[in-house]
N, C-alpha and C positions, 0 to 999 in steps of 0.2 A: 599235230604234225601237218606241215604245209603240203600242198599238192605237189610242189616241185621237189620234195624230198623223197619221193618214192624211187625204188630201184628194182632191177630184175634179178630174180634168184637164179635163173638159168645161166647167167654170166659168171657165177661164183665158182672158182676152182683154181687149180694150179696152172701156171702158164707153161708154154712149151719148153721154157728153159728151167722149169722146176721150181720157180719162185712162187711165193704165196702173196696175193694182193692184200692191201690193208682192209680192215672191216669197214663197212659203211658208217657214216656219221649218225644216222638215225635208224631206229628199228623199223622193220617192215610194217606197213599199215595193216597187214593181215597176218594171221597166224598167232602163235602164242606170244605173250609179252616177253621182252628181253629179260635176261637175268637181272635180279635186283630191282625190278620194276616197283614192287610194293614200297620198298624203302625210299626210292626216288619220288614216288607219288606222295608219301607222307612228308618228305622234306619240302616239296614244292607247295603242298597245302599249308604246312605250318608257316613257311616263309611268306605266303600270300596273306595269311591271317594277321600278320603284323601290320598290315595296311600300307606297307612300303613297296609292294609289288615285286619283292625279291625272287619269289618263285618263278614269275614270268621272266624276270631278267636272267635267271639261271638257265631257263629253257630257251632264251633268245626271242621271246615273244614280247617285243618292246611296245607294240601297240597296246596289248592288254595291260602291260605294266604302267603305261601312261594313264590308262583309265583308273587304275588303283591310286596313282599319285594325285590325279585330279579329284577323286572322291575324298582322299585324305585332306587335300587342300581346302576343299569346300567345307569339310567338317571343322577344320581349324579356323577358317574364316568366320564361321557361324558361332563357334564356341568361345573364341577369344575376343576381347578379354572376358574373364569369367563373369557370368551374370548370376544374380541370386536365384533365378528360376532355372538355371542350367540350360542344357541344349534342348531345343524343342523335340518332343518325342518323335515326330514324323521324320525329322532329319536323322536322329539317332537310329531309328529302325531302318531307314533307308540305307544308312552307311553300313550297319551290321549285315544287311542283306547283300550289299555289294561284296563285303569281305567273305561271307559264306560262299557266294557264287564263285568268287575268285579262287577260294581254296578248293572247291570241288572241281572247278575247271582246270586249275593248275595240276591237281593230282591226276586228273584224267589224261591230260596231255603227257605228264611225266611218265605215267604207267606205259604208254604206248610209244614212247620215244626213247631213243638211245642218246643220251646227252654226251656231246663231244667234250673234249678237254679232260684234264686230269682233276676231277673233283670227286670227292668221296661222299656218297649218299648218307653214310652214318654221321659224318661231320656236319653235313647240311641239316640233318634232323636235329642234331644238338644245337646248331646255330639257330634254327627256327624256334626251338624251345626257349633258348636264351633271349632271342629278339622279341618273343611274345611278352617279355617283361616290359618292353617299351610301351605298348598301348596300355598294359595293365598299370604300370607306374604312372603313365600320363593320366589315366583315369583317376588314380588316387590323388595325384597332384592337382588335377582339375577339380576334384571334389573338395579338396581343402581350399582351393581358391574360391570355389563357389560358396563354401561355408563362410569364408571371410567376407565375401561380397554381401552375403546375407546379413552377417553381423553388422557390417557398415550401414546397410540399409536400415536395420532396426535401430541402430544408434542415431541415424538421421531422423527417424520417426520420433525417437525420444527427444531429440533436440527440438523438433517442430512442436511437440507437446510443451516443452519448457518455454518456448517462445510465446505460445498461446497464454500460458499462465502469467508470464511477465507482462503481456499486453493487458490481460484482464485485471491484474492487480492494481492498475492505475485508474480503474473505473468503478463507479458504484456497483454493488453486487447485482442488482436487478438488470443493469445494462450489460454486465460482464458474464451473466449466468450461462449464456450460450457458449462463450469461449471456454469457460471452465468445464462445461460438459464435453466439449470436443477434446480438450486436453485429457480429461479423465478417460475418454474412450481409448486414447492412445495408450495410456498407462495400463489400463485394464487389458487391452489386447496383448500388450507385451508380456504382462505378468501371467496371463492365463493361457495364451496361445503359444508363447515362446519361452517357457519357464527356464530353460537351460541356457538361454542366450546371455551375452554380456550385458545387453541392454536391460534384460529382465532383472539382472542382479542389481542394477542401478535404480530400479523402480521404487523400492522402499524409501530411499533417500529423496527421490523426486516427489513421492506422495507426502512425505513430511513437509517438504517445501510447499507443496500444493495446499495442504491443510493450513499452513502458516499464512499463505497468501489469502485464502478464502476467509480465515478467521481474524484477519488483521484488525477490524474494528474492535474486537474483543480485547486484543492486546493493547489497544489504545484507549480502553475504558469507555468506548462509545457503545454502551450496552444496548440501547434501543436499535441502533444500526446493526448490531451484531446478531440479533435474534434470527433474522432471515438466513444469513449464511451458515450459522451454526445449526439451524434446523435442517438445512440442505445437507450439511456434512453428516448429520445423524442418520440420514436416509441412505447413505452410500452403501452400507452393508447389504441392502436389499438388491443392489445391482452389481456389486463387485465382490468377488470371492474374499471371504474373511482371511484366508491364508495370505492373500496379496496385501490386504490392509494391515494385518497384524494388530498391534496394540492400538493403532489409530481407529479401529472400528468402534471402540467404546469411549474414545477420548472426548467427543463433543458433549457428553452428558453433563458433566460438571460445569464446564463453561456456559452451556446453554441454560442450565438452572440458575446460575449466578446472574446471567444477563437478563433472563426473564424477571427475576426478583428486582434487580437494580432498576431496570426500565419501568416495571410496573409501579414500584414505589415512587419513582421520580415523577410519575404522572398522576398520582393519587390526588383526588380532589380537583382534577383539571390542571394540576401544576405543569403537566407536560404539553399543554395545548400549544404553547409557543414553539415547540420543537417538533410538531407533527401531529398533535391532537391525541385524543384518547384520555381515558380516566384511569388507566392502569388495569382495568378489569380484564381485558383480553390477555395481557401478558401474565398477570397473576393467576388467572383461571387456567391458562395453559400449563403454568408451573405446577399448580396443585393437582391437575389431572394427570400430567405426564410424569412428574417426579414427586409424588405425595410423601415419600419417606425421606426426601433429601433435606439437608441442613437448611437450604434456602427456603423450602416450603415451610419449615417450622418457624421461620422468621416473619412470615406474612402477617399473622394475627397481631403480634406485638408491634409491628411497624404501623399497621392501620390504627391500632389503639393509640399509639403515640401521636400519630398525625391528627386524630380526632381531638385529643387533649390539647395539642398545639393550637388548633383552630378555635376551640372553645376559649382558650386564653386570649386569642386574637380578637374575640368579640369586644373586648374592653379597649382595644386599640383604635387606631385612626381609620381602619377600613373594615368595619363590622359587616358591611354588605358583601365584601369579597370573601370574608371568612365564612359567612352564612352559605354562600354558594359552594364553597369548598366542602362544608359539612354535608350539604345535600348530596354532592358528588360522592363523598366518602360513604355515606349511608347507602346510596344506590349501588356502589361498587361492592360493598361488604355483603349486601343481600344477594348478589348474583354469584358470589364465589362458592365453589363446591366444598365447603368446609364449615361444619356447624359452629366451631369456635370463632370463625370469622363472621358468620351470619349474625351471631348474637350482638356484634358491635353496632349493628344498625340502630338498636335502641339508644345507645349513647349518642350517636350522631343525630338522631331525630330530636332528642332532648336538647341538644345544642342548637338545633335549627330553630326551635321555639324561641329561645333567648335571642338568637341571631336575628330573626325577623323583626322583633321588637327593637333591638339595638340598631338595626339598619334603618328602620323608619325614623327613629329619634335622630340618628346621624344625618339623614337626608334633610330633616327639618332644620337642624342646626346649620347645615351647609346651604340653606336657602333653596333646596330642591323641593319646593312645596308640593308640586303635582305628584312627584314620585313618593314623597312621604305620605301623602293622603292615600295613594293606592296601596302602599305597603302596609300601613297601619289599619286600613279598612279591611284588607284581607286577613290580617292578624286577628282582628276582632271576630271576623266571621268563622275563621278556621279553628281558633283555640278559645271557644266560648267559655270554658271553665277556668281559664287562666285568670289570676287575680289582677292582671294588668289590662284587662279588656277595657274597663271604663276610661283609664288614662289614655289608652291607644285611640279610643274614639274621640276624646277631647283633643288630642294632638292632631288627629285627622281633620277635625272641624277647624281648628286654628290654622292648619295648613291650607285648607280650602279658602278661608278668608284671606290669608296672607298671599295666596296666589293672585288675588285681585288687589289686595291692600298690604304691601310688604311690611308696613309697620306692625302688623299683627304677628309677624314671625320673628320679632326681635328676641323673644324668649319663649321657652316652653310653658304651656299652661301649668299652673301649680298642681301637684299631685294630690294635695289635700285641700279641702274647702276651708277658707278662712273663717274665723269666728267674728263676733262683733255685730253691729247694727246692719240691717238690710234696708235698702231703699227700693221702692216699688217703681217699676217701669211698666207702663201700659202701652202696648202696641196695638194700634187699630189698623184695619185693612180697608181702604177705600178703592181697591182695585177689583175689576170684574174677573179676577182669576185668583187661584190660591197663591199664597206667598209663604216660603220657608225662610225663617230668620235664623241665621247663625251668629253666635256672639262668642267672644273670648276676651278674657281679662283676668281679674281675680278668680272668676268662675267661667266655665265654658259650657255651652250647650246649644240646643236648637229648639225652635218651636215652629209650628205650622199654623197659619191662619187660613180659614176657609175663604172662598171667594165671596165678595160682597154682592148680594143680589140687588140689581137695579143700579149699581154704581157704574160710572162711565169714565171715559178718559177726559183729561183736561188739557187745555192749551198751556203752554209753558208759563205764560204770564199770570194765569189764574189758578194754577195748581196750589201754590203755597197759601193762597187766600181762601180757597173753597174746600180743600181736601179735609175730610172728616168733620165737616161743620154743617152738614145738612140737618135741619131740625126734624125730629121725629124719626130719624133713620137709626137702626141698630147696626152698628158696624161690628164685624167679627173682631174679637179682641184676644190678646194674650197678656197675662200679668206675670212679670218676672220680679223676683226678690233678689236684688243685687247688692253685694258688699261694695263699699266705696272703692274707687280705683279707676284706671283708664280702661276703656272698652273699645272693641272694634266689632262692627256689625257687617253682615253681608245679607242682602235681601235678594232671594232667588224666586222669580216668578214661575209658578208651576202650571198646574192644570188650568186650561182656559186661556193661557197666554200664547201668542204667536211667537215664531222664531225671532221676530224683530223686537221683542221686549227684552230690554237689557237688565242684567243683574246690577245691583247698586250697593256700594259699600260706603261706610262712613265710620266715624269714630267720635267719642266724647269722653268726658270724665264724669263719673258719678260721685257726687259729694254728699256727705251726711246731712240729713235734715231736709231733704227735698223729695218730692214725688215727681216722676218724669213720665212724659207721654211721647209717643212717636206715632206717626201716620205714614202709611205707605200708599202710594197712588201711582197712576200711569199718566204720562203726558203725551200728547200727540207730537209727532215730528212735523216739520214744515212740509209743504207740498213738494218742495224741491229735495226732500230727503236729507235736509241738513240737520246735524245734531245740535240742538239748542242747549245752551248752558243751563244747568240747574242753579238755583239760588244757593249760596253758601249756608251751611248748617248754623243755626243760632247756637251760641255757646252758653247763654244764661239758663241755668236750671230753674226756670220760673214755671211756665205752663208746659212748654214743649221745648226741651233743650236741643232737639234735633228734628229735622223733617226728613223722611225717607221718601224718595221718588224714583221713578224710572222714566225713560223717554221711549217713545215709539214712533 
């Protein structure tokens, strides 16, 4: 009640003319409340609780009504349009506090004031109750709008996850793994944190598309490339609720087993080195350890066995060295795999390697790769001492060493069998102050070593052929060879006692029936200017000495 609304009780009564003055417009500020005050107070409080300030308006308190209107306007300005997070709690609490204060204040004023005009307190109470439906209905409508806003926000998150998958699908898996992980975080959050939302209901289809994108190499039969993404998919049940993944949780097992098998087999024996390296052992080992009972695991032993047989057959082809290396790889791979039936295949591969090393050395000799042939067959003879081909391997290695200096010696392989018939003697004497190893090949192949000649000296180029092995009373170290007739090639290698400047020397001649042959090896001095002086050509008549062997220094 405003201060100007007060009146004096003493002036109330009948006039001198007997008339009764009208009642005052407001109840007195003191004394008992006017009749019907409780009903008026309830009506004003209810009307103010609507947030429209109608209780104040009914009481004529327009300033206070304006405060209610302003508070409601602020609330609408903050709340609209509806936000997924709703109205901030502080704003909502403040607004409710304003309404409660307005209701209490409006009821207090109405209880102490007589409201002018023809209005009915009971009707005002009913109107207040009806108008309370306005903020209640607004709250319901706003809640629905807020829920829809939240749904739209979740759908936008789902779309963002889809965009990440689309971007990642165009990149190699290792480069795209981070994007795939971020997309999965979106799907997982939607499925686990908002299970009833429209977006969550779309997650299963999105996860199917996600799995298809990640496993695309498998669908394209690029099995080695598919191993990493399929392994990744198989780990997802550890971080994503299986209820969200559904049937996808177990899906990667079979594709991963198939990819491990196909990739491992493609690399067996080093066959996959051109596409990224490896011998298949890593993939096949993972298969046997992870899916030991799978159909793919049962195919490993037969696949390796078949590959070994193929490479053994290839030893008779044009590339026995390649086949031998493949067999080595197959044997090493088989021995590392965690399956006894596979480990046993190592023996078959090793048996093939023995034949392969020999075949490789022979092939290298026939291709003119004499240095490689010598190394290969020398190793064969040292490694497989009980093999029946050791003698022939040494003969081919000897011929290869001669042919490396004298290519004519490599025109054909040394005979595997010694020829029969008459033998001619070749006596080789050493007039060099160092040991000499003589290698020869022809109808027969072999080596002999001559001791150093004590007291022998080097000769000048012009006197070597004339003086070598002809000093009276001197005993030269000798070797006697019994040779069948045929064309021979020799290599004289100066050993112990020779300096690095003593050259090896090769020569060739034909041994004819009915002759005895001699040969002399000696060392000649080089010129003071380190010029290589020419040696005299070998005599070709098998009379006394069909050839002379010398070296320059």
